[in-house]
C-alpha angles and dihedrals in degrees: 000000000000092000088057097050096039097103093057099030100102095045093049093047091057093042095049094047092042087237094298091117088077091063091049090054092048091055092050091050090065089060094044099047111034124186112280095015131113101188128186102236131203114197108199120199085017092169112180091355102252093134095039089055092048091050093048092051090051094050125085113262093267092054120111134205127198118198123204127187139155094222115083089189091060092046091052089059090045093053091053091051093047091050092047090051091049092236100124091120093053104038127053126177135192140177114250151124118266090214091064111024125184094229133109123251114278094006099138136056095201134020120196133192116184115191095331112090093083087066095056114114096209106025098176092051089051092049090053092050091048090052089054095055094044118093117236106280092021122130142224117219118194128187116190138165116249142191111249115247094217109095096223093047090045090055090051090046093052092049092050103038100035097045114015097039096055090048093049093042092050092047094052102032101027090232109101092166091062091054091049088055096050098060091038089056090055090053091054097048114106119263121253096268094048094046096048088049089051091053091050091048090052092057106269121138133204089027112184139170139208128189121216129199098005092315098308088124131024133197120209122191127187133169135215116239115259093221 
């Protein structure tokens, strides 16, 4: 499915969110790249590379980003964007499964997942594997779409995302079924209390959460114990 919608994925993301997704990413970048740090960053479910590119541009020149995604179609678009931006020396990407990653223990300072964790088949297994590749004291930063808790906003959300988004996605990409799946997957993702509890249960410490744009997007941050 993601291979098929890869060519139109970026354009539709910005259209469907009315461009607000850019501000969500900027806020997450402050948590990923802190002043005085040059972290080694792993971007899981990197897709077409929008977030990997944004992270690389925020890092000092010696900083490096590794992108990982299951979809080779998405990665093909990402490689073109990385080359066009002249960032081949700073961004690498590979096809792979986040539940069994080809990286050494403690190899990354920060792991990011932007709008992808709701698609994971075994989320707790993925969280455990991420914890393995994080260095002690490293952090996981997740951005994910969310259903607003306010009843009026939730009604508006359902009208827009469950009806307009599939129509628009089908019109632009030719794959209406894919854009029925995407909002439905948001509906099925755990709420903030359940998800923060899941992260704690999987071994993360200092787990915290922030809601953006009335709860349309949420950021979750968790750390790996230092000892």
